[in-house]
C-alpha atoms as one frame of an Amber mdcrd trajectory, in Angstrom:
protein
 -92.827  89.219 -31.205 -91.468  86.269 -29.264 -90.656  86.788 -25.598 -87.857
  85.264 -23.542 -89.938  84.877 -20.379 -87.519  84.439 -17.496 -90.305  84.314
 -14.925 -91.722  81.164 -16.512 -88.362  79.386 -16.418 -87.792  80.605 -12.858
 -90.868  78.719 -11.665 -89.345  75.401 -12.753 -86.007  76.170 -11.123 -87.740
  77.317  -7.950 -89.504  73.968  -7.587 -86.181  72.138  -7.846 -84.587  74.457
  -5.301 -87.430  73.935  -2.824 -86.719  70.198  -2.909 -82.994  70.740  -2.377
 -83.555  73.046   0.587 -86.094  70.666   2.103 -83.547  67.859   1.896 -80.923
  69.998   3.632 -83.340  71.010   6.384 -84.894  67.614   7.048 -82.101  65.145
   6.367 -79.082  67.259   7.295 -80.612  69.655   9.856 -79.182  72.657   7.985
 -81.039  75.794   6.962 -79.183  77.591   4.145 -78.570  81.148   5.312 -77.714
  84.232   3.269 -76.242  87.415   4.730 -76.945  90.630   2.810 -74.748  93.632
   3.610 -76.266  97.048   2.876 -74.577 100.444   3.087 -77.055 102.647   1.223
 -80.675 103.568   1.821 -82.694 103.853  -1.385 -86.074 102.651  -2.702 -84.406
 100.614  -5.460 -82.095  98.880  -2.978 -85.006  98.073  -0.705 -87.005  96.678
  -3.638 -84.213  94.325  -4.684 -83.774  93.110  -1.124 -87.498  92.475  -0.711
 -87.501  90.403  -3.904 -84.625  88.292  -2.593 -86.199  87.920   0.828 -89.532
  86.824  -0.654 -87.858  84.283  -2.916 -85.847  82.951   0.023 -88.997  82.615
   2.157 -90.712  80.722  -0.661 -87.997  78.060  -0.859 -87.181  77.860   2.872
 -83.942  79.840   3.019 -83.054  82.240   5.829 -81.922  85.775   4.992 -80.199
  88.073   7.467 -79.781  91.750   6.513 -76.865  93.688   7.986 -77.002  97.476
   7.615 -73.609  99.047   8.122 -71.312 101.859   7.022 -68.048 101.834   5.133
 -66.032 102.216   8.340 -67.333  98.898   9.691 -67.953  96.835   6.575 -64.587
  95.049   6.518 -64.929  93.897  10.135 -68.481  92.750   9.412 -67.362  90.696
   6.406 -64.644  89.039   8.497 -67.181  88.149  11.179 -69.557  86.655   8.615
 -66.715  84.787   6.892 -65.929  83.110  10.229 -69.565  82.374  11.127 -70.337
  78.732  10.258 -74.090  79.410  10.326 -73.728  81.786   7.341 -73.415  79.966
   4.019 -73.447  82.906   1.620 -72.595  86.618   1.745 -73.541  89.293  -0.770
 -73.046  93.047  -0.921 -76.225  94.794  -1.975 -74.875  97.156  -4.607 -74.275
  99.971  -5.051 -72.094 100.689  -2.067 -72.299 104.173  -0.626 -68.713 104.441
  -1.947 -68.928 102.625  -5.322 -65.212 102.967  -6.104 -64.465 100.560  -3.249
 -66.694  97.801  -4.656 -63.907  95.595  -6.007 -61.867  95.839  -2.827 -64.852
  94.997  -0.651 -66.248  92.038  -2.620 -62.773  90.493  -2.769 -62.795  90.230
   1.031 -65.708  87.780   1.020 -64.674  84.139   1.546 -64.513  82.559  -1.923
 -66.732  79.702  -0.703 -69.403  82.173   0.458 -69.225  84.633  -2.460 -72.553
  83.503  -3.931 -72.847  86.606  -6.133 -69.693  85.414  -7.864 -68.087  88.865
  -7.928 -64.779  88.290  -6.138 -61.620  87.483  -8.062 -61.230  84.079  -6.359
 -64.895  83.080  -6.238 -65.824  79.491  -7.067 -69.277  80.522  -8.341 -70.516
  81.905 -11.649 -71.835  85.488 -11.365 -75.610  85.421 -11.032 -76.722  87.678
 -13.907 -74.499  86.208 -16.660 -75.517  82.728 -15.536 -79.159  83.807 -15.694
 -78.668  85.087 -19.253 -77.222  81.756 -20.396 -80.029  79.865 -18.628 -82.559
  82.076 -20.404 -81.093  81.481 -23.850 -80.742  77.744 -23.262 -84.274  77.528
 -21.878 -85.659  78.878 -25.132 -83.350  76.739 -27.275 -81.348  79.693 -28.611
 -78.291  78.069 -30.167 -75.189  80.242 -29.768 -72.959  78.202 -32.050 -71.924
  80.024 -35.195 -74.030  83.094 -34.378 -72.898  86.704 -34.474 -73.153  87.531
 -30.766 -72.786  91.133 -29.595 -72.324  92.051 -25.931 -72.911  95.759 -25.296
 -71.533  96.985 -21.980 -68.363  95.860 -20.253 -69.334  96.232 -16.625 -68.044
  93.907 -13.903 -71.530  92.632 -13.070 -72.684  91.475 -16.511 -70.666  92.186
 -19.653 -67.175  91.188 -18.562 -68.089  87.994 -16.689 -70.521  86.936 -19.427
 -67.685  87.216 -21.916 -65.466  85.060 -19.716 -68.174  82.400 -19.462 -68.624
  82.341 -23.243 -64.857  82.024 -23.740 -64.812  78.957 -21.482 -67.451  77.413
 -23.743 -65.443  78.299 -26.884 -68.220  80.574 -28.164 -67.150  83.525 -30.292
 -68.587  86.976 -29.599 -67.918  90.688 -29.999 -67.758  92.813 -26.851 -68.131
  96.606 -26.911 -69.213  99.416 -24.631 -71.934 101.970 -25.315 -69.413 104.611
 -26.443 -68.381 102.695 -29.568 -68.513 104.523 -32.905 -71.415 103.534 -35.178
 -73.213 101.213 -32.775 -75.997 100.791 -35.324 -73.774  99.037 -37.865 -72.757
  96.508 -35.224 -76.271  95.827 -33.971 -77.595  95.422 -37.528 -75.026  92.709
 -38.099 -75.786  90.812 -34.877 -77.893  87.674 -34.550 -77.932  87.801 -30.739
 -77.523  90.965 -28.656 -76.986  91.116 -24.903 -77.069  94.703 -23.677 -76.234
  95.816 -20.135 -75.175  99.452 -20.105 -77.831 101.188 -18.016 -78.407 103.640
 -20.884 -82.152 103.922 -21.648 -83.170 104.305 -25.309 -79.789 102.935 -26.432
 -81.325 100.373 -28.793 -83.895 101.723 -31.263 -86.080  99.811 -33.768 -84.027
 100.772 -36.832 -80.895  99.258 -35.258 -82.079  95.651 -35.467 -82.428  93.236
 -38.355 -85.376  90.812 -38.492 -85.226  87.761 -36.199 -82.635  89.312 -33.897
 -82.567  87.837 -30.372 -82.219  90.561 -27.717 -81.502  90.104 -24.018 -81.871
  93.413 -22.192 -80.025  93.267 -18.866 -79.677  97.034 -18.528 -81.177  98.826
 -15.535 -81.741 102.581 -15.417 -84.108 104.974 -13.712 -85.929 107.709 -15.618
 -88.847 109.771 -14.312 -89.298 107.322 -11.413 -89.513 104.407 -13.856 -87.103
 101.511 -14.190 -86.020 101.048 -17.793 -83.697  98.803 -19.740 -81.375  99.676
 -22.610 -83.993  98.859 -25.263 -86.351 101.675 -26.202 -90.031 100.854 -25.726
 -90.698 101.480 -29.419 -88.748  98.307 -30.207 -91.649  96.316 -28.792 -93.845
  97.506 -31.654 -91.903  95.219 -33.992 -93.204  91.688 -34.415 -90.128  90.066
 -35.988 -87.860  89.896 -32.930 -87.218  87.594 -29.975 -86.718  89.695 -26.855
 -86.874  89.783 -23.080 -90.133  91.403 -21.899 -90.168  94.771 -20.160 -90.559
  92.903 -16.865 -89.762  89.305 -16.047 -86.801  88.780 -18.350 -83.364  88.325
 -16.808 -84.297  89.529 -13.300 -86.225  86.484 -12.029 -83.515  84.115 -13.226
 -80.787  86.235 -11.631 -82.415  85.652  -8.251 -82.678  81.927  -9.084 -78.977
  81.810  -9.954 -78.037  83.572  -6.714 -79.929  81.057  -4.606 -78.641  78.140
  -6.666 -75.159  79.302  -5.711 -76.231  79.580  -2.070 -77.622  76.041  -2.016
 -74.383  74.723  -3.509 -72.336  76.767  -1.031 -74.338  75.265   1.835 -73.576
  71.752   0.596 -69.869  72.551   0.255 -69.589  74.147   3.692 -71.575  71.487
   5.553
């Protein structure tokens, strides 16, 4: 078993980001500042925010958390859009009203949309960018490979496909409801899965030497799981993201890379 260790790559990126932030603070008297808007109270939400806040503290970035409700969120976004001391704005998903997600993220100033989720954003979405960083960091060549993207969500699958298209890389994109998923996975050289369906990928669905990036997130019996069943890790002929420390650490890196670049653009 070969692991795609995102945490290891994140350490290198973090060092570079610390230098960039130090330059902004010392030479330009600017502290990059991220505003996080939260509408829901849940342990998972709080965990993700703590991870972002810790990372920000480590590289010298300021994070301001705004807890609000759906009645006030649009006014809050407008205020933050107009605030020159705020360089990036993200919505900590899910919203308490998930169906309004697209409408809400599209109200963030395109130059401050560091999650890259709005239709006019100038930034790459954080998780797809993290996936491509991960593959490149481990010298996984995408050219001429049978690439399968499972899951067509707006956070991972769809934007990842758009990024691959821009690089002229061929791929097949499906959702988890496709007929005979096994025949597709057995034919794939590289699989990126992001459906939030635990146990979706089983050991008998993968050919030897398959590269698997599991970006799925689900909760089961108070445990956070990916799309890949744990039994897959008993195989020793695969290259795969570990149960922890795969795409997640690099997603946070990508978010703060966008924030640093937004700070430079807005200053």
